[in-house]
N, C-alpha and C positions, 0 to 999 in steps of 0.2 A: 663744728665750724671748719671752714677752709683754712689752709695754711699748714706749714710744717713746724716741727718743734724748733728748728733753727730760726725761723722767722719770729716765733713767739718768744725767743730768748729763754727757753726752759732751763738751760744749764746755768745761766747767770742768776735766774730767779731762785733756783735750788741752792746755789752757793749763798745767796743773800739770806735765805731762810735758815740754813744750817750753820752759817758762820756770820752772825750779825755783827755790826760794828759795835764797839764798846766805847762809851763816852767816858772821858777822863777829865776831871776838873782842871782848868788851866787859869792862867792870869787873864785879866779882862782885856789885854791887848790883842790885836788882830794877829793871827798866825797865817803866813802865806801857805797856799796849797802846795803840797810836795808829794811826789810819788817816786819810789826807788826804781820801779819798773813799769813799762807799758808794752802792750803787744798790739800790733796793727790790725789783726784779724779777729773777729768775734768767734771764729771756728777754733782758735787756739786758746787753751786755758793754761795760765801760769799756775801750776798746782802748788809749788812750794819754792822757797829760796832759803837755803841753809848756809849760814856764814861760819867762817873760821878766820883766824887773824889775817891770813894772806889772800884769801879767795872766798868766792861765793859760788855755790852750786845751785843752778836754777833748773827745775824740772817742769817741762811743758808737754802738753799732749793735744792732738787734734781730736775734737769732740763731735764734729758734724758728719764724719764719714766721707770727707772730701780730700782731694789733693790740693794743697794750698802752700803758698809762700807767705811768710809773715816776717815782720821786722820786730825784733826785741830791742827796746830802747831802755837805757838806764841813766840815772843821774849820778851813779857812782863812777869814780875814776878807774877805768879799766886799762890794764897794760896789755893783756892778751886774752883771747877766748878760744876754747876748744871744746869739741864734743867729748863726752866721757861716758863710761859705762855706769851701771847702777852701783858699782863699788867705788865710783869717782876716780877711776883710772883713766887717763887721757886716751882717746881713740887714736888709731894709727894715722889718720889723715892729717894730723898736725893742727896748727892754728887756723882759726877762721878769720876772714878779713873783717876788720872793724871799719865801718863806713860812717859817713855823715848822718845817715838815717838810723844807724845802730848796727845790729847784727842780723844778717839775712839768713833765715832758717826755712828749710823745705820740709813739708810734712806729707806723708801718705795717709790714707784713712786710718784713724785711731792710733797713729804713731806716737810713741813717747820718746822725747829727746831730753837728755841731761846735758847741760852746758856748764863747763867750769870757767868761771870768770876770775882771772888773776888780777888782783887789785894793784894799782900803782901805789908805791910806798911814799 
């Protein structure tokens, strides 16, 4: 068939297959929908978010082989955000600006970014 793996959503379908949702019994009351994070581009995958008492490290990568700008949004109360290395040490460029739309991140093809989000106390 015609079309690309990006158009077919292969990466998202693979994650759905390999990491299915788990159903947990709850009370009969309605629960509002809630998500800790969202990413504005289907080319960017939020791979993991690891928490510690004062911060969360979020790892994202560009999966379509494209250059893209994406917005990372969170419902968590964030005091500051900065890029960090794989050992979670802050990068030299300092804090990233937090905007109304969230955090603006730029990706080159297959780029991996780790972002340290310091939580408001």
